[in-house]
C-alpha positions in Angstrom: 52.1 76.1 74.4 51.2 72.8 72.8 52.9 72.4 69.4 52.0 69.4 67.2 54.5 67.7 64.8 53.1 69.5 61.8 53.5 73.0 63.3 57.0 72.2 64.4 58.0 70.9 61.0 56.6 74.0 59.4 58.5 76.2 61.9 61.7 74.4 61.2 61.3 75.0 57.5 60.4 78.7 58.0 63.0 79.7 60.7 66.6 80.5 59.9 68.3 77.4 58.6 71.5 77.9 60.7 69.5 78.5 63.9 66.7 76.0 63.6 68.0 73.8 66.4 68.4 76.8 68.6 64.9 78.0 67.7 63.3 74.7 68.5 65.1 74.5 71.9 64.1 78.1 72.7 60.5 78.2 71.5 59.4 74.6 72.1 61.6 72.9 74.7 62.4 75.7 77.1 58.7 76.8 77.6 57.7 73.2 78.2 60.5 72.8 80.7 59.9 76.1 82.4 56.1 75.9 82.4 53.9 78.9 83.3 56.9 80.9 84.6 58.6 80.7 81.2 58.4 84.4 80.3 59.7 85.5 83.7 62.5 83.0 83.7 63.6 83.9 80.2 63.6 87.6 81.1 65.9 86.9 84.2 68.1 84.6 82.0 68.5 87.6 79.6 69.5 89.9 82.4 71.9 87.3 83.8 73.5 86.7 80.4 73.8 90.5 79.9 75.7 90.7 83.2 78.3 88.4 81.8 79.0 90.8 78.9 80.2 94.4 78.8 78.0 97.0 77.2 79.4 100.5 77.1 77.4 102.0 74.2 74.3 101.4 72.2 76.5 100.2 69.4 77.7 97.3 71.6 74.0 96.3 72.1 73.2 96.6 68.3 76.3 94.5 67.5 75.3 91.8 70.1 71.8 91.5 68.7 73.1 91.2 65.2 75.7 88.6 66.1 73.1 86.6 68.0 71.0 86.5 64.8 68.1 88.3 66.5 67.8 91.1 64.0 68.6 94.8 63.6 68.1 96.8 66.8 67.7 100.5 66.3 67.0 103.4 68.6 63.6 105.0 67.9 63.4 107.6 70.7 65.1 108.6 73.9 63.1 110.4 76.6 64.0 111.5 80.0 63.5 108.1 81.7 62.6 105.9 78.8 64.4 104.6 75.7 62.5 103.0 72.8 64.1 100.5 70.5 62.9 98.6 67.5 64.0 95.1 66.5 63.4 94.2 62.9 64.9 92.2 60.0 64.7 88.9 58.3 64.9 86.9 61.6 62.0 88.8 63.0 60.0 88.4 59.8 60.5 84.6 60.1 59.7 84.4 63.8 56.5 86.4 63.4 55.4 84.3 60.3 55.7 81.0 62.2 53.3 79.6 64.9 56.2 79.5 67.4 58.8 82.0 68.4 56.3 84.8 69.4 58.0 85.9 72.6 60.9 88.3 73.1 61.4 88.1 76.9 65.0 87.0 76.6 65.9 89.9 74.4 64.0 92.3 76.7 66.0 91.0 79.7 69.3 91.4 77.8 68.4 94.9 76.7 67.2 95.9 80.2 70.5 94.9 81.8 72.6 96.4 79.0 71.0 99.8 79.5 71.5 99.4 83.3 75.2 99.1 82.5 75.3 102.1 80.2 73.0 104.4 82.3 74.1 103.2 85.8 70.4 103.1 86.6 67.8 100.5 87.5 65.9 99.4 84.3 62.9 97.3 83.3 62.0 96.5 79.7 58.7 95.7 78.1 58.2 94.5 74.6 55.4 94.9 72.1 55.1 93.0 68.9 54.2 95.3 66.0 52.8 92.9 63.5 52.0 95.5 60.8 55.5 96.8 60.9 57.0 93.3 61.3 59.0 94.4 64.3 59.2 94.4 68.0 59.3 97.6 70.1 61.2 97.6 73.4 60.5 100.2 76.0 63.3 100.4 78.5 62.2 102.5 81.6 65.0 103.5 84.0 65.4 105.5 87.2 68.5 106.8 88.8 
């Protein structure tokens, strides 16, 4: 993704004041450094980070997302082999309103591994941006 100075300056002004430095590194520098494999690497980074933490309940995951400043994670639906979550809040509003910060692969990786810990099952997570709802839906699919 090629971001010019004006877009970057606008994004810095629109993103969370306390996390602007982090946001620039994550959404501008990391993708440039990682190249075309950026999304895959961010997903794996999320899974690896999650392995360093202990998640024993959904509440642990909700708390982590809130503390990380990523928004409010809520359970939407739980099916036999799939769990659907929604991420929303001011930080999501800001990210979706800027021209950078439109990927959620790191969060998907963290969520996938956290559910693996809770369910003791192999998991994969896909995300879908819901622009009209200003949220992101995560579908975690697992098998035992």
